[in-house]
N, C-alpha and C positions, 0 to 999 in steps of 0.2 A: 671311401671309408679309410680312416687312418690305419696304418699297419699296427699289428699287435706288438706288445713288448717282446723283445728278443727271446727270453726264456719260453714264452708261449709258442712262438714260431718254431723253436727247436722241438718242443714237445709234440706239436702237430706233425711236423716233418718226419719225426721218428716213430709215429704211432703205426703199428702194424695192421690194425683193423681199420680199413678205409672208411667204414660206416661211422665208427667212433670218431675218426679224424674229422669227418665232415660235420658231424653233430657238434663237436667241440668248437670248430671254427665258427659255425653259425652262432652258437651261444656266446662265445667270447667276443666276437666282433659286434654282436648286439649290445653287450655290456659296454664295450669300448665306445660305441656310438652314443648310447644314452647316458653314460656316466652317472649311474645312481650313487647315492651316498650310503644306502643300506641295502643289503642283499641277503636272501635266504636260499640255502641249498637244501631242498626238501627231499630227503632220501639220499643223503650225502655219501652213504657207503663208506669206502675207505678214504674218501676225502679228495678225490682228484680235482673236482671243480672248486671245492673250498680252498685247496692249495693254490690252484690256478688264479683265483680271484685276488690272492695276496699280491700279485704282480701289478695290480691296478692301484696307483697311489691315491686316486680320488675316492676310493671306498673308505668309509669311516668305520663301519661295522660289517662283519662277515659272519653269518650264523649258519651252522650245519646241524641238521637233525636226522636221526635214524633210530630204528627200533633195535638194531643189533649192536649190543655193547662191544662185541669183538671187533666189529667194523670201526666203531668210534675209537676204540683203543688204538687201532692201527692208524686211524686218521690223526690222532693226537701225536703220534710219533713222527708223522710226515709234516704236520703243519706247525710251524713255529712263528707265530705272529700275534702280537697283542690285540689286534683288531678282531681275532677269530674267537668264536664261542661255539663249542660243540655240546649238543644236548641229546640225551636219550628221550625221544618223544614220538607220539603217534601223529601221523599226518591228519588223522581225523579229529584230533584235539590238540592243536598247537598251543604251546604255553606262552602266547604273546597277545598283547592288546590288539584291538581293531586298528587297522591301517598303520602297522608298524614298519613295513618294508616298502622301499621304492621299486624293488625288483625281486623276482623269485625264479628259481630254476628247479624243475623236477624232471630229470632226464632218466628215461627207462625205468619209470616207477609205476605209472598207471596200470600197466599190463599185469602187475603183481597183485593188485588190490581187488578185494571183493566188491567194493563200492567206489568206483572212480568218480562218480558225480559228487558224492559226499566229500571226497578228498579235494576236488577242485573248488567246491563251495567254501571249504575251510581255508584253502589258500587265498581265495578271493577276499575273505574276511580280513586277513592279516596284511594284504597288499593295499597300498594307498590308492586313492582315486587317481586315475590316469597312469597308474603303475603297470608294470609289465610282468607277465609270467611266460616262460618258455618251457614247453614240455616236448618230449620225444617218445615215440612208441614204435614197436615193430609192426611192419605192414603185413596184413593178412595175405595180400597178393605179392609175396616175395618171389625173387627169381628162382627158377628151377635149379640152376647150378649152385646157388648159395646153400641150399639144403634139400638135395634131391629126395631123400627118404621121406621127410615130412610133406614135401610137395606132392609126391605120388600118393601117400596115405590120405591127404586132404582131398586131392583131386578125384580119386577113384573110390575111396572107401569112407570118406567123411569122418576121418579120425586122424590121430597124430601120435607120435611117441609120447608116452606118459611124461609129464613135466618133472617128475622126481627121479627119472633115470638121467641124471645130470650130464653124464659123459656122452649120451646118445640123443638126448632130447632136442638138441639143436636150437632152433629159433623158439621152441616151446619151453626151454629150460626154466622151470619155476614160474611159468606164466599162467595166469588165469584165462587170458584171451589175447588175440592179436586184433588189429584194427584196420579198417579201410579209412581213407581220408574223410569220407562222409561220416563215418561212425565217430571218429575222435572229435571232429569239429562239432558234431551234434551234441556229444557229451559235454564239450566245453560251453556251448551255448545254453544247455540245460542248467549248467552251474552258474550262468549269469555273465560269462566272459564274452568279450567282443574279439572275433578272430581278425588279426591284423595281417598275418603273413603265414604262408605254408611252404614247405619244401619237402620233396622226396629225394632220398639219397641212395645211390648204388643200384643200378639196373644190370650192368654187366659185371660178372665176377668169375673168378676161377672156380672149377668144379670143387664141391665139398668145402667151400670157404669156411662156413660156420664150424663144421666139425674140426677142420685143421687148425683154426684159430683158437677155438675154445675147448673142444673135446680133447684135443691133444696139446696144442701149443701153450695155452694158459697154464695147464697143470705142470708141464715140463718146466716152464719159466719159473713158476712159483716154487716148485719142488727144488730146483737148482739154485734159486735165489739169484737169477741172472739179471743183474742191474742194467745191463746193456739194453734190455727190452722193457724196463720198468717205466710205467707211465708217470711215475713220481720223480723221475730224473729230468729236470728242466734244463738240460745241458745238451750241447752238440754231441750226437752219437752217429758218426759216419756210417757204420755198418747197418744200424737200424734204419737210417734214412734210405740207404740203398735197398734194403729189404722191403721197406714200406712202399717205395716206388714200384718195386716188382709186384707186390701183392695188389696194389691199387691200379696196376696198368690197364686191366680190362675196363675199369670205370672211366678211363680217359675217353672212351668212346660213348659215354652216356650222352643222351640228347639234352639240349638246354631246357626243353619243355618236357617234363616227365609226366604230365597229366595223362592219366589213364594207363600208364605203364607200371609194370611190376617194379618194386623197389624193396630194399632191405628195411629202411626206416622212414618214418614220417616225423617232421619237425614243425611245430606250430608256435607262432608268437601270438600271445593273447594280451588284451588290454582291459583293465578294470575301468568301466565307464559309469 
């Protein structure tokens, strides 16, 4: 597969969350390989992928949708490209005609939704026949060290930290559910998609990784406005690259075949047939 444009390589190399870095590489390398002309970022949030897609010259239109206006406002500040259109819209009622897009991405979205099947059916409607959708979701069988508190609560007490206790909820933060690979592929098939490729990411991790990265780290970075750690800086950042390697070090021992093993995330490439 061809290497990614340099700004994207810089971004992935300096990403502190190793699960996010692997998801991003999977998504961006698939876009690079398939070279779609039109792409939808469904649940674009603050616009990381929408911004990343602007580094692909073959894309003619880049569309991002989200329900949260405050996220879209932040995305507007980050994304300066005439090909980009950002819209406030529901994933259950996308404001597009049938078969509008060659490619769609909905990363870390399905776990937030009351009706994931309905969302995937609506995405199928707006993707062209033969087109691609990539989704990623948190794995219900996540590693003990990634989030020990929720692992213990789920394993022994069949519960978890409430999703609205954002600083402590860990992998359950604002989530309706987590998935096994069998569950998410079953949901995709119910919505009419063909499963083309699956990947699990991050088996080995430092203790309390999720809490350190998001319960503490994210809020410190956002509070201080530390651009050195910003995902939206697609430039070389030597210190972030060093720290990224340190945080990701345990994952260098991950097996090539993760089938049946615990992992932080599941990534699925789907095709409309």
